[in-house]
C-alpha positions as CSV (number, residue, x, y, z in Angstrom):
1,X,172.7,-59.7,41.7
2,X,173.1,-59.0,38.0
3,X,170.5,-57.5,35.7
4,X,169.9,-60.9,34.1
5,X,169.1,-62.5,37.5
6,X,166.8,-59.7,38.4
7,X,165.0,-59.9,35.1
8,X,164.6,-63.6,35.3
9,X,163.3,-63.3,38.9
10,X,160.8,-60.6,37.9
11,X,159.7,-62.6,34.9
12,X,159.1,-65.7,37.0
13,X,157.1,-63.9,39.6
14,X,155.1,-62.2,36.8
15,X,154.2,-65.5,35.2
16,X,153.2,-66.9,38.6
17,X,150.9,-63.9,39.3
18,X,149.3,-64.3,35.8
19,X,148.7,-68.0,36.4
20,X,147.2,-67.3,39.9
21,X,144.9,-64.7,38.3
22,X,143.7,-67.1,35.6
23,X,143.0,-69.7,38.3
24,X,141.1,-67.3,40.5
25,X,139.1,-66.1,37.5
26,X,138.3,-69.6,36.2
27,X,137.5,-71.3,39.5
28,X,135.3,-68.4,40.7
29,X,132.1,-69.9,42.1
30,X,130.1,-67.3,40.2
31,X,131.3,-68.8,36.9
32,X,130.5,-72.5,37.9
33,X,127.4,-72.7,35.7
34,X,129.1,-71.2,32.7
35,X,132.1,-73.5,33.1
36,X,130.1,-76.7,33.7
37,X,127.4,-76.1,31.0
38,X,129.4,-77.4,28.0
39,X,130.0,-80.8,29.8
40,X,126.2,-81.3,30.2
41,X,125.4,-80.0,26.7
42,X,127.7,-82.6,25.2
43,X,125.8,-85.4,27.0
44,X,122.4,-84.1,26.0
45,X,120.6,-86.1,23.3
46,X,120.0,-84.0,20.2
47,X,116.7,-85.2,18.7
């Protein structure tokens, strides 16, 4: 395995780990209210 293949493999796994971390952070049940709030705020009537 050449250096380029090793580097590409490491880079691919690094990106996959970062993506998995973002998904775990965003879809954490503790953040549900914070994530859902803008959706309901947009539907509220501003009077």
